[in-house]
C-alpha positions as CSV (number, residue, x, y, z in Angstrom):
1,M,-88.6,26.2,-147.8
2,N,-86.3,28.7,-149.5
3,I,-86.9,32.4,-149.9
4,L,-89.5,33.2,-152.5
5,W,-89.1,36.0,-155.0
6,P,-91.3,37.8,-157.6
7,G,-91.1,35.5,-160.6
8,S,-90.8,32.3,-158.6
9,R,-93.2,29.4,-159.6
10,G,-94.3,26.1,-158.2
11,A,-96.2,24.4,-155.4
12,H,-94.3,26.3,-152.7
13,V,-95.6,29.6,-154.2
14,K,-99.1,28.2,-154.3
15,L,-98.9,27.3,-150.7
16,L,-97.7,30.8,-149.9
17,Q,-100.7,32.2,-151.8
18,E,-103.0,30.0,-149.9
19,R,-101.6,31.2,-146.6
20,L,-101.8,34.8,-147.6
21,K,-105.4,34.3,-148.7
22,G,-106.1,32.8,-145.3
23,E,-104.7,36.0,-143.7
24,G,-107.5,37.9,-145.5
25,L,-105.1,39.3,-148.2
26,N,-105.5,39.1,-152.0
27,P,-102.6,37.3,-153.7
28,G,-104.5,37.0,-157.0
29,R,-105.1,33.6,-158.5
30,V,-103.8,30.7,-156.4
31,D,-101.8,29.4,-159.3
32,G,-98.2,29.0,-158.1
33,V,-96.9,32.1,-159.9
34,F,-95.4,34.8,-157.8
35,G,-96.8,37.8,-159.7
36,P,-97.7,41.4,-158.9
37,F,-100.8,40.6,-156.8
38,T,-98.8,38.1,-154.8
39,K,-96.1,40.7,-154.2
40,K,-98.7,43.2,-153.1
41,A,-100.1,40.7,-150.7
42,V,-96.6,39.9,-149.3
43,V,-96.0,43.6,-148.8
44,A,-99.3,44.0,-147.0
45,F,-98.5,41.1,-144.7
46,Q,-95.0,42.5,-144.0
47,K,-96.6,45.8,-143.0
48,K,-99.1,44.0,-140.8
49,K,-96.2,42.2,-139.0
50,Q,-94.0,45.3,-139.0
51,L,-91.4,43.7,-141.2
52,A,-89.4,45.3,-144.0
53,A,-92.0,45.8,-146.8
54,D,-89.9,44.7,-149.8
55,G,-92.3,42.2,-151.3
56,I,-89.9,39.3,-150.9
57,A,-91.1,36.2,-148.9
58,S,-88.0,36.0,-146.7
59,R,-87.5,33.5,-143.9
60,E,-89.1,35.9,-141.5
61,V,-92.2,36.1,-143.7
62,L,-92.4,32.4,-144.2
63,G,-91.9,31.8,-140.5
64,A,-94.8,34.2,-139.6
65,L,-97.0,32.2,-142.1
66,D,-95.9,29.0,-140.4
67,L,-94.1,27.8,-143.6
68,A,-90.5,27.9,-142.5
69,H,-90.4,24.2,-141.7
70,I,-91.8,23.0,-145.1
71,T,-89.3,21.9,-147.7
72,L,-90.6,21.3,-151.3
73,Q,-88.7,20.3,-154.4
74,P,-88.3,23.3,-156.6
75,T,-89.6,23.4,-160.2
76,V,-87.1,23.4,-163.0
77,K,-87.3,27.2,-163.2
78,G,-87.1,27.5,-159.5
79,A,-84.0,25.3,-159.5
80,A,-82.4,27.5,-162.1
81,E,-83.2,30.6,-160.1
82,T,-81.7,29.0,-157.0
83,E,-78.5,28.2,-158.9
84,R,-78.4,31.7,-160.2
85,R,-78.6,33.1,-156.7
86,R,-75.7,30.9,-155.7
87,K,-73.4,32.5,-158.3
88,P,-70.8,34.9,-157.0
89,R,-72.1,37.9,-159.0
90,S,-74.6,38.7,-156.3
91,K,-71.9,41.0,-155.0
92,V,-72.6,44.7,-154.6
93,F,-69.4,46.8,-154.8
94,I,-69.3,50.2,-153.2
95,S,-66.8,52.8,-154.3
96,Y,-66.5,55.9,-152.1
97,S,-64.0,58.4,-150.7
98,H,-63.1,58.0,-147.1
99,Q,-64.1,61.6,-146.6
100,D,-67.6,60.4,-147.3
101,A,-67.6,57.5,-144.8
102,K,-70.7,58.8,-143.0
103,W,-72.7,58.2,-146.2
104,L,-71.3,54.7,-146.6
105,K,-72.5,54.0,-143.0
106,M,-76.1,55.0,-143.9
107,L,-76.0,53.0,-147.1
108,I,-74.9,49.9,-145.2
109,V,-77.9,50.4,-142.8
110,H,-80.3,50.3,-145.7
111,L,-78.6,47.3,-147.4
112,A,-78.6,45.3,-144.2
113,H,-82.0,43.6,-144.9
114,L,-80.9,42.5,-148.3
115,E,-77.7,41.0,-146.8
116,R,-79.7,39.3,-144.0
117,I,-82.0,37.5,-146.5
118,G,-79.0,36.5,-148.7
119,L,-80.0,38.6,-151.7
120,V,-76.7,40.5,-151.8
121,D,-73.1,40.2,-150.7
122,R,-71.9,43.7,-150.0
123,W,-68.3,44.6,-150.5
124,D,-66.5,47.9,-149.6
125,D,-63.0,48.4,-148.2
126,T,-64.2,48.0,-144.7
127,R,-64.3,44.3,-145.5
128,L,-60.5,44.2,-145.9
129,K,-58.7,42.2,-143.2
130,P,-55.2,42.7,-141.8
131,G,-52.7,40.9,-144.0
132,Q,-54.8,40.8,-147.1
133,K,-53.4,42.1,-150.4
134,W,-55.8,44.9,-150.6
135,R,-55.4,45.7,-154.3
136,E,-56.0,42.1,-155.3
137,E,-59.1,41.9,-153.0
138,I,-60.6,45.0,-154.6
139,M,-60.0,43.6,-158.1
140,K,-61.7,40.3,-157.0
141,A,-64.7,42.1,-155.6
142,I,-65.1,44.2,-158.8
143,H,-64.8,41.0,-160.9
144,A,-67.6,39.3,-158.9
145,A,-69.9,42.4,-158.7
146,K,-73.3,42.5,-160.4
147,V,-74.0,46.0,-159.1
148,A,-71.6,48.9,-158.3
149,I,-72.7,51.8,-156.1
150,L,-70.7,55.0,-156.6
151,L,-71.0,57.6,-153.8
152,I,-70.0,60.6,-155.9
153,S,-68.7,63.8,-154.4
154,A,-65.8,66.3,-155.1
155,Y,-63.7,64.0,-152.8
156,F,-64.7,61.0,-154.9
157,M,-63.8,62.7,-158.2
158,A,-60.5,64.0,-156.7
159,S,-59.4,60.6,-155.5
160,E,-56.5,59.3,-157.6
161,F,-56.9,55.8,-156.4
162,I,-60.6,55.7,-157.4
163,M,-59.9,57.2,-160.8
164,K,-56.9,55.0,-161.5
165,Y,-57.7,51.7,-160.0
166,E,-61.5,51.4,-159.3
167,L,-63.3,53.2,-162.1
168,P,-61.6,51.8,-165.2
169,P,-62.4,48.1,-164.5
170,L,-65.9,49.1,-163.3
171,L,-66.6,51.0,-166.6
172,T,-65.2,48.1,-168.6
173,K,-67.5,45.7,-166.9
174,A,-70.5,48.0,-167.3
175,K,-69.8,48.3,-171.0
176,G,-69.1,44.6,-171.9
177,Q,-70.3,42.4,-169.0
178,G,-73.6,43.9,-167.8
179,L,-72.4,45.5,-164.5
180,V,-75.1,47.9,-163.3
181,I,-73.7,51.1,-162.0
182,L,-75.8,53.2,-159.6
183,P,-74.4,56.7,-159.0
184,V,-75.6,58.4,-155.8
185,I,-74.7,62.1,-155.9
186,V,-73.4,63.0,-152.4
187,S,-72.5,66.7,-153.0
188,P,-72.3,69.1,-156.0
189,C,-69.4,68.3,-158.3
190,R,-68.5,67.6,-161.9
191,L,-69.5,64.2,-163.1
192,D,-67.5,64.1,-166.3
193,S,-67.7,60.6,-167.9
194,L,-70.0,59.4,-165.1
195,S,-72.8,61.6,-166.4
196,Q,-73.6,58.8,-168.9
197,F,-75.1,56.7,-166.1
198,Q,-78.5,57.5,-164.7
199,A,-78.0,58.6,-161.1
200,V,-80.3,57.6,-158.3
201,N,-80.8,61.2,-157.4
202,P,-80.3,64.1,-159.8
203,P,-77.2,66.4,-159.5
204,S,-79.6,69.2,-158.5
205,K,-80.7,67.3,-155.4
206,T,-77.6,66.0,-153.7
207,L,-77.6,64.2,-150.4
208,V,-75.9,67.1,-148.5
209,E,-78.7,69.4,-149.6
210,M,-81.6,67.1,-148.5
211,E,-83.5,66.6,-145.3
212,R,-83.3,63.2,-143.6
213,G,-86.6,61.9,-145.0
214,A,-85.6,62.8,-148.6
215,R,-82.2,61.1,-148.2
216,D,-83.9,57.9,-146.9
217,R,-86.0,57.9,-150.0
218,V,-82.9,58.0,-152.1
219,W,-81.4,55.0,-150.2
220,L,-84.8,53.2,-150.6
221,K,-84.5,53.7,-154.4
222,V,-81.0,52.1,-154.3
223,V,-82.4,49.1,-152.4
224,E,-85.3,48.7,-154.8
225,R,-83.1,48.9,-157.9
226,I,-80.6,46.4,-156.4
227,T,-83.5,44.0,-155.6
228,E,-84.8,44.4,-159.2
229,V,-81.3,43.7,-160.7
230,M,-80.7,40.6,-158.4
231,N,-84.1,39.1,-159.3
232,S,-83.7,39.6,-163.0
């Protein structure tokens, strides 16, 4: 059985609902529609099994419900959703200054689950391999991206490479091709034209000024927004 998402429909969702109900949870009507009640039941089950509580019936969740071995034909809508998920624009492009590499590392930790379940294909310049034409690889990643995360700091805004080679195509795609830009404000700085985009955290509450728990909540908001975009 494939991974099941909020909005999925069909006999496989109905079976998921039945199993959740058998676990004493409330998935709502057993109607084959992965709606809000089913998502809440999945979250409750994930917490019970100490899994990442994102409301997605991943392979881990299906395995814990003894459903991983079952393969059902998807509905027409389910097939369309599966095809959509195969398209290359599941890529998440991360733009950052190398001076802010520690924040990239924390973001990668929080995105790891979405990568593991196949929801996103993360790209940042640590993906570059020796011998690759790095500028071409960056442009390909930007072209394929559905979401761009900007780790904004004074270093970011001062980077000639970011301002000249990364931001212009990102802004063009955001304007005409539906790219979702998620700014995360790392440290106090001028935002200039980037102020047009709703930041994940306000400029008055930058990452460097937060305690660890507050920063983790910012990363969680990033993960939640990406999940919402990829499932739309």
